[in-house]
N, C-alpha and C positions, 0 to 999 in steps of 0.2 A: 503494500500500499504505500502510496506516495506520502511522503513526510514521516514516515515510521522510522524510528531509531534503528540502526543496524543491529544494535545488541537485542532489541525485542524480536526480531526474526531468529536470531540465534536461540534465544530462550524458548521459543515456540518449537524448536527442533530437537530439544532435550527429551530423550525417550522417558516416558513415564511423568513428565512435569505436568502436562494436562492433555487429553486427547483433542482439545479444539484449539485453534489459534486465537490470538486476542481479539481478532476482528469478528470471531463468530458469535452468533446469539447465544450459543451454548457454552461460551467460555467460562462464565461464572457459575454455570449449573453444577449442582452436587452429583459426584459420581458414586454410584452405589456398587455393592458387591453382593452377587447371590452365590451362595455356596450349594452346589449340586450334591446329591447323596454320596457321589463317589469322590468328594472333596474338591473337585475342580471348581475354581473360582470364575465367575463370569462377571465382568465389569459392564455396567449400563449407565446410561444417563438418566437421572431422575427427572421427573416432570419439571418443566420450566414454566413457572406461572408468569403471566404477562405482567411486567412492572407498571407502576402507575406512570403517567406522563411526566417526565422530567426536564422538560424544556420547552421552549417556544417552537411554534410550527407556523408555516405559512401555507395558505391554501393554493392548490394546483388543480386546474381543470383538465381532466384526462383527455388527451387527443386520440384519435383513431390510430391504431398500431402501436401504441405505447406499451412498454413492458416494465414490470418491477426493476429488472436489473438496469435497463436504461435510465430509469428514473434515479436509481441509486448512483449511477456515474454522473448524471447531470447535476444533481442537487448535492451529493455528498462525496463525489470524486472517486467513488469505487463501486463498481456494480455489485459486488458481494455484500453491499450494506443495504440492499432492498429490504432486509428485515427490519431495519430501524423505521422505514416508512410503513410497513406492515403493522409494527407494534404501535404506531401513532394513531392507527386508524379505529380500532384493532379489527383485524381480520385473521382468520385461521388459515385460509388458503389465499397465497399472494396474488393468485390470478384475479381474485375479487377486486383488487385495487384498480386493474386496468381494463376489466372485461366490458365495462360500459363507457363509451366516449361521452363527454360531458358530464361525468360525475366529478364532483368536487372532493378531493381528498386532502388530507393534512400531511405535510412534508416537514420534518424536523429541519431546524435550520443548522447548517454545518458549523460546528465550532461556536454556535450561539450568536454568531454575527449575521445580520440581515444581508441577503443577497437581493438587492433591489431590483435587478433587471429580471428576476425570476417571480416576483410576486404578481399575484393575479388580481 
């Protein structure tokens, strides 16, 4: 991700540190361990509850052909951050964000700074 410190990418590559990179919606999710009858441990990601909105958003009118990943790139600088837009609305299926042209959705402000040219 642009602007990420080089050491952060290195930390993400450490085996066993955490199964999800820092930019993932599951990075802070708790990892559970299930022990099978034969003693084998199976790791899994515990359910992630939708966090309360924690920042300002801006409205965006969905245009024909838009996709969540393209909105992530346009507004947040990373197509992998589409989940932040999904969390702000909230939707379970990210396709709900863009499946209807003309729908108004909330888009989190990147870094908390207004992006005047992208306001509707």
